[in-house]
Every structure is written in structure tokens, then in C-alpha cells.
C-alpha positions in Angstrom: -23.4 1.6 21.2 -26.1 3.2 19.0 -25.9 3.9 15.3 -25.2 7.6 15.9 -22.4 6.9 18.2 -21.0 4.4 15.8 -21.1 6.9 13.1 -19.5 9.6 15.3 -16.6 7.1 16.3 -16.1 6.0 12.8 -15.9 9.5 11.5 -13.4 10.6 14.1 -11.3 7.5 13.6 -11.2 8.4 9.8 -9.9 12.0 10.8 -13.0 13.5 9.1 -14.8 16.9 10.3 -18.7 16.6 9.9 -18.3 19.0 6.9 -15.7 16.7 5.2 -17.9 13.7 5.7 -20.9 15.5 4.5 -19.1 16.3 1.3 -18.2 12.6 0.7 -21.7 11.4 1.3 -23.3 14.4 -0.6 -25.5 15.5 2.1 -25.3 18.7 4.4 -23.2 19.0 7.5 -26.6 19.5 9.4 -27.6 16.0 8.2 -24.4 14.3 9.6 -25.0 16.0 13.0 -28.6 14.7 13.0 -27.3 11.3 12.4 -24.7 11.3 15.2 -27.3 12.7 17.6 -29.9 10.0 16.5 -32.5 12.6 15.5 -32.6 10.8 11.9 -31.1 7.7 10.3 -29.2 7.4 7.0 -31.1 6.1 4.1 -29.9 2.7 2.6 -27.9 4.5 -0.1 -26.2 6.7 2.6 -25.5 3.5 4.5 -23.8 2.1 1.7 -21.7 5.4 1.1 -20.8 5.4 4.7 -19.6 1.9 4.7 -17.4 2.6 1.6 -15.8 5.7 3.2 -15.1 4.1 6.5 -14.0 0.9 5.1 -16.4 -1.2 7.3 -19.4 -3.4 6.9 -22.8 -2.0 7.5 -22.9 -4.3 10.7 -20.2 -2.3 12.0 -22.1 0.8 11.7 -25.4 -0.6 13.1 -24.0 -2.7 16.1 -20.1 -1.8 16.1 -19.6 -5.4 15.5 -18.3 -7.3 12.5 -19.9 -10.5 11.4 -17.0 -13.0 11.0 -16.4 -14.2 7.3 -13.7 -15.5 5.2 -14.0 -12.7 2.6 -11.6 -10.4 1.3 -10.2 -7.1 3.1 -12.5 -4.1 2.8 -9.9 -1.5 1.5 -8.4 -1.6 -2.1 -4.9 -1.1 -3.0 -6.5 1.6 -5.2 -6.5 3.8 -2.1 -2.6 3.8 -2.0 -1.8 6.1 -4.8 -3.8 9.1 -3.4 -2.3 8.4 -0.1 1.2 8.6 -1.4 0.3 11.9 -3.2 -1.2 13.1 0.2 2.1 12.4 1.9 3.9 14.6 -0.8 1.1 17.4 -0.5 0.3 17.1 -4.2 -2.9 16.5 -6.2 -3.4 12.8 -7.0 -3.7 11.6 -10.6 -6.8 12.2 -12.3 -8.6 8.8 -11.9 -7.2 8.1 -8.4 -9.8 6.9 -5.8 -9.9 8.2 -2.3 -6.8 8.0 0.0 -6.5 5.5 2.7 -7.5 7.3 5.8 -5.6 5.1 8.4 -2.4 5.5 6.6 -3.0 9.1 6.0 -3.8 9.9 9.7 -0.6 7.9 10.6 1.4 10.1 8.2 -0.1 13.4 9.8 0.8 12.4 13.3 4.3 11.1 12.4 5.3 14.3 10.4 3.2 16.5 12.9 1.0 17.7 10.0 3.9 18.4 7.5 4.6 16.7 4.3 7.1 14.1 3.0 9.7 15.4 0.5 10.9 11.6 0.1 8.9 8.4 -0.6 10.3 5.1 -1.0 8.2 2.0 -2.2 9.8 -1.4 -1.9 7.5 -3.7 -4.0 7.9 -7.4 -3.5 5.6 -9.7 -5.5 2.9 -12.1 -4.4 3.4 -12.1 -0.7 0.0 -13.2 0.7 -1.3 -12.0 4.0 -1.8 -15.4 5.0 1.9 -16.1 4.4 2.8 -13.2 6.7 0.4 -14.3 9.3 1.8 -18.0 9.2 5.5 -17.1 9.0 5.9 -13.7 10.8 9.4 -14.3 12.0 10.2 -14.4 8.2 9.3 -10.6 8.0 11.0 -9.7 11.3 13.1 -7.0 9.9 10.2 -5.6 8.1 8.2 -5.4 11.2 10.9 -3.9 13.3 11.4 -1.3 10.7 7.9 -0.1 10.2 5.2 1.2 12.5 1.9 0.4 10.8 0.4 -2.6 8.9 -2.5 -1.9 6.3 -4.5 -4.9 5.4 -5.7 -4.2 1.9 -7.5 -6.2 -0.9 -5.9 -6.5 -4.5 -7.8 -6.1 -7.7 -9.0 -8.7 -10.2 -7.5 -10.4 -11.8 -5.0 -10.7 -9.0 -1.9 -10.6 -11.5 1.2 -8.3 -11.1 0.4 -5.8 -14.1 -3.2 -5.3 -13.2 -2.3 -4.8 -9.6 0.7 -2.5 -9.8 -1.3 -0.6 -12.4 -3.9 0.0 -9.9 -1.5 0.7 -7.0 0.2 3.5 -9.0 -2.8 5.0 -10.8 -5.5 4.6 -8.0 -7.7 3.5 -10.6 -9.7 0.2 -11.2 -8.6 -2.1 -13.9 -11.6 -1.0 -16.3 -10.2 2.4 -15.9 -6.5 2.1 -16.5 -7.0 -0.4 -19.1 -4.9 -3.5 -18.0 -7.4 -6.3 -17.4 -5.4 -9.4 -17.8 -1.8 -10.5 -17.7 -0.3 -8.1 -20.4 2.1 -5.2 -20.1 1.0 -2.3 -22.3 2.1 1.2 -21.5 -0.5 2.8 -19.4 -1.8 6.1 -21.0 -4.0 7.5 -18.2 -2.7 9.6 -15.4 -0.3 8.0 -13.0 1.5 9.0 -9.6 4.7 9.3 -11.7 2.9 11.9 -14.0 1.5 13.8 -10.9 5.0 14.1 -9.3 6.6 15.1 -12.7 4.0 18.0 -13.0 5.1 19.1 -9.5 8.6 19.3 -10.4 9.8 16.1 -8.7 12.0 13.4 -9.7 10.9 9.8 -9.7 12.9 6.6 -10.3 11.9 3.3 -11.0 14.3 0.2 -10.3 13.5 -3.3 -11.6 14.9 -6.3 -13.1 14.1 -8.5 -16.2 11.1 -7.7 -18.3 8.6 -7.4 -15.2 5.4 -5.6 -15.4 6.8 -2.5 -13.5 9.6 -2.2 -16.3 7.0 -2.1 -18.9 3.6 -0.6 -17.9 5.0 2.9 -16.7 7.3 3.5 -19.6 7.4 6.7 -21.7 7.6 9.3 -18.7 10.3 11.8 -18.2 11.8 10.0 -15.3 14.7 7.8 -14.6 14.4 4.0 -15.2 17.0 1.4 -14.0 16.1 -2.1 -15.4 18.4 -5.2 -15.0 18.3 -8.5 -16.9 16.9 -11.4 -15.0 20.1 -13.4 -14.8 22.2 -14.6 -11.9 23.2 -11.4 -9.8 20.1 -9.5 -11.4 18.3 -9.0 -8.1 21.6 -8.2 -6.5 21.9 -5.4 -9.2 18.6 -4.0 -8.4 19.2 -3.9 -4.8 22.6 -2.3 -5.1 21.2 0.3 -7.4 18.5 1.2 -5.2 21.0 1.6 -2.1 23.1 3.6 -4.5 20.1 6.0 -5.2 19.5 6.4 -1.5 23.2 7.5 -0.8 23.1 9.9 -3.9 19.8 11.6 -2.7 18.7 12.8 -6.1 15.2 11.5 -6.4 11.9 12.2 -4.6 10.3 9.0 -5.2 11.9 5.7 -5.7 10.0 2.5 -6.5 12.0 -0.9 -6.2 10.6 -4.1 -7.6 11.8 -7.7 -6.6 9.8 -10.6 -7.9 12.1 -13.3 -6.2 9.6 -14.8 -4.1 6.9 -14.9 -7.0 9.5 -16.5 -9.1 10.1 -19.2 -6.6 6.5 -19.6 -5.4 5.4 -20.5 -8.9 8.0 -23.5 -9.0 8.1 -24.6 -5.4 4.6 -23.4 -3.9 4.0 -20.7 -1.4 5.6 -22.4 1.4 8.3 -24.2 -0.3 11.9 -23.9 1.2 13.1 -21.9 -1.9 10.2 -19.6 -1.6 10.5 -19.0 2.2 14.2 -18.3 1.5 13.4 -15.6 -0.8 10.8 -14.1 1.5 13.5 -14.0 4.0 15.7 -12.3 1.4 13.1 -9.6 0.8 12.9 -9.1 4.5 16.5 -8.8 5.1 17.1 -6.3 2.1 14.2 -4.1 3.5 16.1 -4.1 6.7 19.3 -2.8 4.9 17.3 -0.3 3.0 15.6 1.1 6.1 19.0 1.5 7.9 20.6 3.4 5.1 17.5 5.7 4.8 17.9 6.6 8.6 21.7 7.1 8.2 21.6 9.3 4.9 18.2 11.0 4.9 18.1 12.4 8.3 17.3 15.8 6.8 14.2 14.6 4.9 10.6 13.5 6.0 10.6 10.3 4.4 7.9 7.6 4.1 9.0 4.1 3.3 6.6 1.2 2.3 7.0 -2.5 2.0 4.0 -2.9 -0.4 3.3 -6.1 -2.2 0.7 -6.4 -5.0 -1.3 -9.6 -4.4 -1.3 -12.9 -2.7 -0.9 -16.6 -3.7 -2.2 -20.0 -3.3 -0.9 -23.6 -3.8 -2.1 -25.7 -6.7 -1.4 -29.2 -7.9 2.0 -30.7 -7.9 3.1 -28.5 -5.1 3.4 -25.3 -7.3 2.0 -21.9 -6.6 -0.4 -19.5 -8.7 -2.5 -16.5 -8.3 -5.0 -14.6 -10.1 -8.2 -15.9 -8.6 -10.9 -14.1 -6.5 -10.2 -15.7 -3.3 -8.9 -14.5 0.0 -5.5 -16.3 -0.5 -4.8 -14.2 -3.7 -6.6 -11.1 -2.8 -5.7 -10.5 1.0 -2.4 -8.5 1.4 -0.9 -6.4 3.9 1.4 -3.2 3.5 3.9 -2.1 6.1 4.8 1.7 6.6 7.2 3.7 8.4 7.5 7.7 8.5 10.8 8.9 9.4 10.5 12.6 10.5 13.6 15.1 10.2 12.4 16.6 13.3 12.9 13.6 15.4 16.2 12.0 16.9 16.7 9.1 14.5 19.3 7.8 16.5 17.0 6.4 19.3 17.0 2.9 17.8 14.3 0.8 16.3 11.0 0.2 17.9 10.3 -3.3 19.1 7.3 -5.1 17.9 5.3 -4.3 21.1 5.6 -0.6 20.4 4.3 -0.9 16.8 1.0 0.6 16.2 -1.3 -1.8 14.1 -4.0 -0.3 12.0 -6.5 -3.3 11.2 -9.4 -2.6 8.8 -12.6 -4.4 9.1 -12.6 -7.1 6.5 
């Protein structure tokens, strides 16, 4: 296809009108029309803007073909914050980057243009895209209970406080201020602040002294933190299920670092690590079932959303934090439950799931 046809197709795939794309590129609507009809071509600067907006390489715009590489995924976890706010129909935090267009389009279709009144984010730690690709059966319940897969790139350094700070502020590390493995309270605008401003009620359910239990403190929201002792993970899971049943919160974030803890000791593919991966998958299946049963009267978005990946190091142990595909590439899973649909029809099988794959 021609350059103009590629721009037209990518614009439509992103759900943008000519006018909306023009505003993002900072040109006139007429200019977009000229590009799409190949009366003119974009400048180099505008090609670069289009690349970032569409989440593709310049080769995709020029030839409709991606040059294979082993680089990281195109779209950043920084796009998730604005997308969750879009799902709610509220303004994103002040420094949040653009929403994820593929996920936003899915939300629009699933809710028939309406908005979510509940969002639940299940946040496992350190589950890499390569782990999912190699052991898909260990995330079988997650696949069954979600519709879309969104490949994403973590941020550097690819460690938990930095990545979750970006996920829930929508800002890069140099903006939100956490640029290494440390856990200060974030002072810039976050998704929690955006929700509170709109009168919504967030809750954070975590264990131990994990990053998520520290960096989003000092907000007028509910915190449920449990000690990292035997039974701690079960306490987190039990509280999360309790909150679903009570149905008093609009936004629930649940953190489990059990895979990460095992991975550091036994390696990404150690038996203990893979058992914890299966445990995450099993709990997500239970969580999804409870949401379907108790929240039929809500438009609900549910995410299985990890922060970064991992790699094996000497001694059979695991680590992360490097600028390499193994640590950077992750994939999020999402499901939108519409209150207008019959939620008793059963779960979709894997062949029915719609895959949204970004150019990497």
C-alpha cells in the first residue's frame, strides 16, 4: 500500500478523525487529508510524530511492513494511566501521557460508548512477556477471563517502584521522580488523585513493605496492607475478594509479588517461580468469577497488569532492571464487563479472544 493509504489505515485503526489526528501532530485537518490522498508527504518531524502517535515504526508508515528486530515493544506502560481515566470518563492526572488507543477502542466497543463505573487492576510483579509466551498454559485462566492482550514496554530502570509509579501517574521516571529502587511518596498528580477529585473511592490492597504500599501513601483513600509473613498473600487475596462483595470502591488495585519473590531465588523458570505464576493465574480466575457474579449492575474493566519482566543470572537466580527485551517487554490482559450484556453466557474460549498486537 502507499504511504497515504498507510496513514489512513493507521488513523482509522487508532480511532482518530482527521481533525483529532491533526491536533496531535499539530497541523491542519487539510494537511492530514493531503497526506492521505498523497498530494503531499509528511516532513521528517511529522513522520516521527505519526510514529509515536500510532505506536509503530516509520517502516510501517512507509511500506506497511515492520522490519523484524529484537527490540522492546513500542508502547509504554505510561499509556495505561490515561486509558483507565478514559474508561471512567474523567480527566487524567496532570502529567499523564496519551492513552493507549488500542485499549481505549476496545473499551468503547465493549461498553457501547458508555463509561466504566468500576475498575479493578490486579498487579502481579515481574512476569515477562517471554515467560507468558513460553508458558501460556500457566496463564490459562487469565486468557480465558480476558478479551485483549496489550504488549507494552516498561520504563528504565525496570524495577517495581519506578514502573508502578509510571503506570499510575502516566509520567516518565524523570517526571514522577522515582529513578531507582527507592520508595518515596510520589508528590505529583496520580490516578488516585484524579479519582478522588471526581468523588470516586479508590482502594489499594498490598502486602509487606512493597513499593505499592509506600509510594502512593498520603491520599484520602483506603489502604489495606498486610505483613509479608506466611499467609500474607492469602490475606491480600481474601481482602480483595471481600471488597468485591462489599462493592464500596470504584477503583481497586491489588498487588501480589509472589512470582517476583520466587524468581529472584529460583530463577524465572524455576519450579517455585512457575508455581507462583500459576497461583497468580488461579486467583485471577477466582477474582473474575466473583466480579461477574456480584457486579452485574456495573460497567467494569478488569486488568491483569504486570510492571516489568525478568531474566536469569548466574547461579540460577533471577533479576531485572536492565534495558533489555527480557526485562522491558510485558503484556497486559483486559476484560470489560458491560452491565447491558448477559453475563451468564459463559466465558469465551481462547479462539474467540481478540488480540491487539502493537508493532514492536
